[in-house]
N, C-alpha and C positions, 0 to 999 in steps of 0.2 A: 550907353546915357539914354534912357528915353524923357525923355522934355514932353510940356506939355503938350509943348504941338504934336508933336509924333501922333501924343495919342489921337486929340484933337482929327488930324487928317486918316487915322487907323480905321475911329469910330464912323467917318463917313467916306470908305468906302466898305462897311460890311452889305451896304445894296450890291454891292458887284461881285462883294463874294455868292452871296443866296442865292440873288440867276449864274453864275455861272454853275450850285452844287459842283453833283463827285465829280461832274464833267472837270475842274479844274486841278483834283485831288488823283482822279484815269493818267489826264497830262502830266502829272506831276513823276508818276510810277514808271509809265512805262519812257520817263525822259535820262529819271536818272537811272533803271537796270539798263536803260543803253547807253546811259557810258559812264556808269560801274557796276558793270556784271556781274561781281565780284560781288555786289549786294546778295546774289540771290542766294551766297552759302548762310545767308540771316536769314533775310522775310521767307518767310510764307509765304511760297507764291496759289496755294493752291485759294490761299484767298487772298489772291491780287485774280484770280483767275473769274469768282463768284463775284465781283466786287463787291463782301466785306465789310474789305478794309479800306477801302479807295471812300465809303460812307463811313464810318469811326475818322478815320485823317480830316473828314472835312467837316465832318461836327466839330471834331477839339478846334479843332480849326479858331469854325467861329463863333467858339464856345469862348477860345479866348481874344477874338477878337474885343465879344461883346463885352466882358467882364475887364480891359484891359486897363482899367482905373481901379480894380481890384479885383487881383488875380487869387487873393487870399482865399476865396470862394472857390475857384478851382482847386484848394490840396487835395481836395479825396480823391479827385479823376485826377492830377501830378504823382499821388501814392502808389494810386492804381496802372499808370502806366511805369512808372521808376519802376516798382516790382517786377511786369511783365518786361522791359528794358532785359533787367540782370537776366535774366533769364537767359536770354539769348545772348548776353554778351557785349552789349552795344558797348563801343570808346567812348573819351568826347572826340575822337579824331571825326567819329561818324554823324555829328552832328553840321562840323566845318562843312561837310558833302550834301548835308540832308538843305541846309539853311542857303546852300547857291543853286542847287536846285528847284529850291521852291522860290527865291525872289528869277531864276529864267522863266521858269513857267510863269506867275501875275504877268514878268517883261511879254513874255507871246499869246499871253492868251490875252487881257488888256493893255496893247499897246498905244494907244491913244492919253488909258485912262489914268496909264503908269511914268510920273511924273521921274523928275529924278527927286522930287518931295517927298514924292509915294518912295519913290526908293528907297530912298534912305529911317524914314517913317520902318516902313517896312523888317529892314536888318536892324535897325535897332530894336523892332518893339523881336523878331526871333532871335537873335542874339540873349537880353533878358531873361526869354523860354528856358530857351538851350541852359542854358547854365544855371538855371535852377535842375533842371533835370540833372543835369553833371554836376551838380554839388547834393546831390540827394541817392540817386547814383553810387557817387565815389562814398558816398556812407552807408550805402546799403553792404559794397562791396568790401567793406573795413573793418563788416561790422559782422560778419558771416568768414568772414579767413581768418579774421582774431579769435571767434570762438572755437571750442573746441570741437574736432573732427570739419570746421569748417574747411572752405578752400578759396582760393581769387583763381575767378574762369576754368575754364574744361577742367576735371579728370575724369581716368581711362576705370570706369567697371565691368565685372564680368557678369554678364548672365547667370545665376546658379540655380534658378528655376522657372516655370512654363508650363501655369496652371490650367484650364478650361475653365472659366466660373460658369458660364453661359454658352449658348448655343452662338453668342457675339462675341463676347470677351472675353479674353484671356488676362491671366496675370503672370506679371513680369518683376520678379525681386532680384537686386543688383547687389553686390556686392564688389569696391574697391579694391581695384589691383596691390593697392601700395597692404591690405591688411589693415591699415588704422579705420578709424572713427571713422563717424561719419555726424554728424551736424544732425543734430532736435532741427525740430519742425516742428509749426499750430495745426495742427486736422483744422485740412480745409485747403492746405496749401497748392502744390504741386514743384515738379517740376520739370526742367528743361534737358530735350533727348535729342543728342547727334548722330545722327546713322548716316555712312557714306555708302550708299546703294549702288551697285556696279553700275545700274540698267541705267540710271539717274545721273546726268549732268555734273550739278551740282547736290553739297553735304545739302541735308533736310533736320532741318530744329523745330521738335514738340516744344508741347508744355501738353505735361498731365496729370492729372490732379493723386498724390500719394494717399493710397486707398485704406493703413494700415496705422496701423498706431509708431509713430516715433520710438525702434527699438536702440538707436548709438553705431548699429552696423549692416544694416542696409535698406534700401529703399525696395518697396515696393508698390509701382502702377498696374491699373488697370483699363485696357487698353482695350475699342470695339474696331470689330474689322466694320467698318464703311465701306457697304456696295454702292449702284448705280445699277442705272437702265431701266427699262422697261418691268423687269418683274423685282428688279431690286436683291437683282443676284453677280450683279458684276460689280467685278473690287475696281475700287473709283479713291481709298485713300491712298498714298503714293507711300506714308513711313505705319500706319496703319497694319498696312496691307502690308511691307516686307515682314515688321515684328512677330504678325503671326506665322507668315508662311517662311521667313526666310532665315530671323534668327534665332540662329541654337546654344541650347546652355555651354559653356565656356566663350563664344562669344564676347567680345568688346565694344562699349558704346563709349560713346563719352557728355556726366553729365555735368551739369552746372546748378551749382545750391539752390536748397528750397527759395522758393519765396510766392508771392503772391497776399493782397491782402482780405479777401475771403479767407475766412477761417471761425472756428471757435472761440469765444471771448465769455465766459464764466463769469454772469452776471448773475451767480446764484438764483437763477430762476428755473423755471419751469421752459424745458427747450423740444420743440417740434418740427421735425427732419425732412420738408417734400424736395422730394426728385424725384424724375419720371427716366428709363432708360436707363443712361451713361451713365447722368446724374448722378447716377448712384453711391462713385469710385469715394468723394467728399464725404461726403455720409457715410462713408462705413469707416473711413480714419476716424469719423468723429463721433463712430457708434465703440467703434475699439479701444478710444481713448477713455468717452468718458467709463467704460465698463473698468478700465488699468484704477482709474481714480477710484472708482465710489461710490457716482457720481449724483450725492439725495437731492433729487432733485426731480418733476418727475420729466418724465423725456417719450412721444410719442416720434415713433417714425411713420411714416407717412411714403410706398411710392407704387408710379404707378409704367407697365408699363405691358409689351405686345400681347401675350401670355405667355405660362410656366414656362416656360422652354426659353426664354428672353432673360427670368429674375435673378439677375447672381447677386450673388452671396445670400442665396434664397434662404438656406437652410443653417447656418454657422451666425443670422440675423437675426433667428427666429432660436436659437440656443440660445445668442445675448439679453433677448426680453426677457425671456421667462428666468433664464435667472438674475436680471433684476425686479423682476414684476415692473417690464415697464408694458407700454402700447404700440401698436401697433396693428397697420390699416393697407392690407394691397387688395389693388385695383390691376385687371386684367382688360383687355382691351376686345382683342375675340376668341375668349374664352370663359367657361364658363365651370367656376371652379366653388359648388356652395362647404363652405367653413363658417369659421365664426369672425376673422377677421383677413378676408379675398372679397372680393366685388367681382360684380361686369361692369363693366365700362367704363367713362369716364371719371376723371377723381375729382368725386360728390364730400368737401368741404364742410357740408351743415350737416353730413352726416356723421362727423364722428365729432367727440365732443370732447373741442379745445381748449388752453389755457387763452383765452381771447387776449383779457385788459393784461398778466403776465410777462407769459410767453416768449418767448424770442424764437423768432423764425425765418429758417435756413429752406433757400432755395438752389435745390440745383438741375437743369438738365437743357432738353431746346427751347430756346429762345419765347416762343407762341404759346409752351406750356406754362412756363415761367406767368408770362403778363397772365393770362389763366388763373389759373391760380392764384396770385398774389391778390386779381383782381378780388379772387373769393377772401380770401381776407379781411382786405380792405370793406364787405358787403360785410362780412359777420362783427365786425369796430376793428379789428386789429392795429394798430399805429402804422400808419409807415416809419418807422423810426425803428419798428422793430423789427420789419420785416428784412433781411436780405439776400442780395442770391450772389451765382457765377454763372456769367457768362463765358463756355468753350468758345476760342476767337476771340475776333472782335469785341473792343464793349459794346452792349443797344444798351440803350434804357427800355423800361421795361411799363 
């Protein structure tokens, strides 16, 4: 139970947290993976190496401490995290492990300030927060397993189709080995995929947006091959390159039920889909769904990428837009193509007639792009509440 005294103690430790910064969460993760290496089968180690996960966790801990008296203001953050947790099958017993290493991290990094009273307060605070997640995730697991085509834990799927969508993106269609139905999902949600790469010590779980409308039979994801190096031609993403190069039609993978709090919400208002690069994938799911529904409000499709070779779903998107008399504008950063709807350079939203006051705007792409696009929308007069976005990987505020 969290008492008033606990709350006051937590509030006094906020400056200590802020001074430690992501160093605290970096130490936490290193400690946890040293003592519980099996958790590397669950956590995305690429995000560990990049530091993004440490920053995201630190920001979450700091936000909790600052709002310890009114956790309700964190409802949207709790929902986003709980959805993500269910996509890599986090269980209630994992919270005890995380809590132990969090307390020990505080003890090791702030030994002088970490008195018995502080330990008691943070232990109680963590248990309260952990229970919030455990309860919400149990509810999500139950809802999905009880829904037609749903399931709990992992489910075995076959790769039944593998198609190149552009220079760097391929689509993968998976059907369940058991031949039964699969659960419907909201356009914009993602699915967790688990692979066992013989060249990797641990299993790898990643989340990829579903890129088609729900059909009750199979799931399609569309994955960008992640490259790095000086010339941008060195395979970098463990899972993306495995999917592109190694996974073949007929191979099996483990999938977790669709999840995510970013999805099209029908408010019977104009819809504006804004994406860059592989951020196009959830937008494609939305387009396909809106087409299937015969959506009767204006739809604007705005996309930016390097060039026409990296423009995924270009022909299909144009087909859907022309069929429904929707609007589209495309920007190629490095290629000049003169057509009515293709532009050169960076996305310029002031050059497009948009439903600024009535529209709902959905953003997806690299964080820097979304920050750039959101600022343009705000400058045009779009209300912040009407701008919805999805960050691939650990969450970040725009």
